N, C-alpha and C positions, 0 to 999 in steps of 0.2 A: 147812216147805216140802217137797213131794214132787217129786222129780226123775225124769222119765221120758225114756229114750233110745229112739228108734226107729231101728233099724239095717237097712240094705239094702246092696246091692252098690255102687251108684254115687251114692246120695243124690240121685237125679234125679226119680224118679216115685213109687214105692210108699211110701217112707219120708217123702217130702214130703207126699203126700196124707194119710198117717196123722198126721203132725205137725199138719197143718191141722185135721183132725177132732178129734184129742185136745185141742187148744187150744180148739176150739169147744165140745166137750161138757163140758170142765172149767171153762169160763169163770166167773170169780168165785171159784173155789176156790184154795187155796194150792198150785198145781201149776205147775211149770216144765217145758215140753216141749222136748226137743232132738231133732234128727235128724242122722244121719251115715251115711257109707258106709265100707266097707273100701277104697273107691276114691272119687274125686270125678269126676263127669261133668257137673256143672252142672245147674241146675233145668230140667227139660224144659218147653218152652213149651206143649205139649199138656196137661201136668199142670196148669199154671197156668190154662189155658183151661177145662178141665172143672171145676176147683174154683170158678172164677168163676161158671160156670153154676149152681152150687149155693150161691152167695152167700158163698163163702169166698175171701179174697184171700191167696194165697201168693206173690205176685209179689215180695215183699220177702225171701223166704227165700234162703239161700245154700246151696251144696253144700259140706258140711264133711266132713273126714276124721275118723274115730273117735278118732284119737290126740289131736286137739285137746281132747277132753273127758276125758282120762285122770285128771284130778284132781277130777272131780265125783263126789260120793257118790250114785250112782243108786239109787233104790228099786226101779225097774222097768226092765228092758231087754227090748224087744220086737223080735225079728228078723222081718222080713216077706218073707224069701226064704231058700231053703235055702243058697245060696252064702254069705250073710252069717252064717248060723248056724254053718256049718262053719268060717268064718274069723274069727268073733267073738273079739276078744282077751279076755284075762282082765281083769276089773275087780276091784280089791281092795276090794270092797264086799259088802254083804249083799243086793245087788239080786236080786229075784225075776226069773227069766227066763221069757219067753213066746215062743212061735214060731207063726207061721202063714205058710205058703208061698203067697203070692199070685202069679198069673201076671204076667209082665212085659209091660205094655202097650207098652213101647218096642220090643218085638220083633214087634209086629203088622205085617202086610203087607196090601196091597190098596189100594183107593181111599182117599182121605182120609176119606170118610164111614165106611168100614169100620174104619179105624184109630181114628178118634174113637169109634166104637161100642165098640171093645175098651177104650179108655181109660175110657169111662163105665161099662162093665161092671165093670172092676176097681175103679174109684172107689166104686161102690155096694157092692162086697164089703168094701172097707176101711172104708167108713162104718159098715156094720152091725157089723163087728168092733170098731171103736173105741167105738161107742155101748155095746155089751155090755161091753167092758172097763171103761169108766168106771162103768157101773152096778154091776158086780161088785166093783171094786177101789177106786174113788175116791169113790163116792157119799156116803160118810159124812164126807168131809173138809170 
């Protein structure tokens, strides 16, 4: 079993979106995906909505603190924001670490339509990253 951790600041948007796509793209393989934050802010309802638009249900996800997963031997740790990368705790594993700083859609301002547009833009960036990650690192599993 391959264990993947996606880490963000609050485990509310970016890490939740990546968690959903990694599960989607690894479906049927021996992979377990976890997501966590260096803080917990709850799963953002807009993240749930934009993932549902793309056919992925993350409404059952919970916002978890990274310390909850201290005993799991991760193979991959993916940080999806600079803050999480800087605050990422040490994991006593041989996990390969990856980083991509995605914009935080929760900080978007403007009309609801403009905010949702930013969420969709970030979702699509994360989707492309996750698809490529699976193709490069998990495809042979």
